[in-house]
LOVEXVEX-237328 format. One record per residue (C-alpha): residue in three letters; x, y, z. Coordinates in nm, 4 decimals, m for minus. Example, Ala and Ser with C-alpha at 12.3 -4.5 7.8 and 13.67 -1.06 7.14 Angstrom:
2
> residuo/xx/yy/zz
> ALA/1.2300/m0.4500/0.7800
> SER/1.3670/m0.1060/0.7140
//
This chain:
103
> residuo/xx/yy/zz
> UNK/2.4087/16.3296/m12.3590
> UNK/2.4794/16.4215/m11.9974
> UNK/2.7641/16.2991/m11.7723
> UNK/2.5418/16.0520/m11.5855
> UNK/2.4235/15.8855/m11.9008
> UNK/2.7749/15.8662/m12.0232
> UNK/2.8802/15.6954/m11.6986
> UNK/2.5995/15.4476/m11.6995
> UNK/2.6724/15.3681/m12.0575
> UNK/3.0345/15.2965/m11.9587
> UNK/2.9582/15.0913/m11.6634
> UNK/2.7151/14.8557/m11.8550
> UNK/2.9334/14.8435/m12.1644
> UNK/3.2535/14.7470/m11.9870
> UNK/3.0866/14.5246/m11.7273
> UNK/3.2079/14.7483/m11.4381
> UNK/2.8948/14.6898/m11.2229
> UNK/3.0518/14.4067/m11.0297
> UNK/3.3433/14.6201/m10.9074
> UNK/3.3391/14.7881/m10.5624
> UNK/3.1603/15.1310/m10.5707
> UNK/3.4805/15.3202/m10.4833
> UNK/3.6625/15.1569/m10.7807
> UNK/3.3689/15.2203/m11.0060
> UNK/3.3704/15.5920/m10.9080
> UNK/3.7504/15.6316/m10.9602
> UNK/3.7475/15.4517/m11.2943
> UNK/3.4297/15.6423/m11.4186
> UNK/3.5845/15.9735/m11.3212
> UNK/3.8959/15.9087/m11.5318
> UNK/3.6955/15.7572/m11.8281
> UNK/3.4228/16.0271/m11.8240
> UNK/3.6947/16.2993/m11.8423
> UNK/3.8562/16.1236/m12.1370
> UNK/3.5247/16.0913/m12.3164
> UNK/3.4265/16.4525/m12.2586
> UNK/3.7702/16.5702/m12.3867
> UNK/3.7110/16.3656/m12.7054
> UNK/3.3586/16.5035/m12.7487
> UNK/3.4963/16.8573/m12.7080
> UNK/3.7574/16.7922/m12.9758
> UNK/3.4876/16.6608/m13.2086
> UNK/3.2708/16.9749/m13.1137
> UNK/3.5544/17.2259/m13.1957
> UNK/3.6220/17.0640/m13.5229
> UNK/3.2585/17.1122/m13.6272
> UNK/3.2107/17.4705/m13.5134
> UNK/3.3054/17.7930/m13.6958
> UNK/3.5248/18.0336/m13.5203
> UNK/3.2437/18.2511/m13.4217
> UNK/3.0478/17.9466/m13.2917
> UNK/3.3553/17.8409/m13.0904
> UNK/3.3514/18.1727/m12.9176
> UNK/2.9801/18.1378/m12.8390
> UNK/3.0452/17.7807/m12.7091
> UNK/3.3140/17.9155/m12.4814
> UNK/3.0782/18.1713/m12.3342
> UNK/2.8191/17.9160/m12.2782
> UNK/3.0660/17.6992/m12.1003
> UNK/3.1775/17.9752/m11.8775
> UNK/2.8260/18.0005/m11.7517
> UNK/2.8352/17.6423/m11.6151
> UNK/2.4759/17.5938/m11.7476
> UNK/2.5027/17.2381/m11.8895
> UNK/2.1459/17.2497/m12.0413
> UNK/2.2270/17.5733/m12.2368
> UNK/2.5539/17.4291/m12.3629
> UNK/2.3660/17.1194/m12.4704
> UNK/2.0927/17.3184/m12.6357
> UNK/2.3514/17.5307/m12.8234
> UNK/2.5401/17.2395/m12.9572
> UNK/2.2298/17.0626/m13.0776
> UNK/2.1344/17.3734/m13.2669
> UNK/2.4827/17.4024/m13.4293
> UNK/2.5867/17.0396/m13.4851
> UNK/2.3653/16.8129/m13.6997
> UNK/2.2977/16.4847/m13.5100
> UNK/2.4946/16.6012/m13.1976
> UNK/2.3544/16.3172/m12.9834
> UNK/2.4579/16.0713/m13.2428
> UNK/2.8127/16.2191/m13.2472
> UNK/2.8419/16.1833/m12.8826
> UNK/2.7061/15.8355/m12.8836
> UNK/2.9669/15.7520/m13.1551
> UNK/3.2531/15.8928/m12.9412
> UNK/3.1272/15.6912/m12.6386
> UNK/3.1044/15.3703/m12.8493
> UNK/3.4548/15.4082/m12.9858
> UNK/3.5847/15.4838/m12.6309
> UNK/3.4139/15.1674/m12.4965
> UNK/3.5609/14.9537/m12.7721
> UNK/3.9097/15.0936/m12.7113
> UNK/3.8739/15.0119/m12.3428
> UNK/3.7453/14.6540/m12.4062
> UNK/4.0406/14.5913/m12.6345
> UNK/4.2782/14.7220/m12.3695
> UNK/4.1014/14.5102/m12.0889
> UNK/4.1365/14.1966/m12.3235
> UNK/4.5084/14.2824/m12.3823
> UNK/4.5666/14.3038/m11.9909
> UNK/4.3785/13.9835/m11.9331
> UNK/4.5857/13.7976/m12.1826
> UNK/4.9134/13.9190/m12.0546
//
């Protein structure tokens, strides 16, 4: 799942589409970074030491398609794992938003 897809998923899931574009961009940048960090933690937990080294080399190239291809070949249901991380993040954010609204 690429960064744009994650961002659209977050916008729709949290109902951010009505916010000013500048605010959306700021929130999305922060949220996407958080989601990507969580995905990376999940990835590293699932890869062997050798695979982690390969993963690091792919990341250094900056070729997102190659990184994605590598992860899909090494992690069963990689896309499902990413979707799960995004879903958990959205639920956390919804809960935080509700808490702030009721405060």
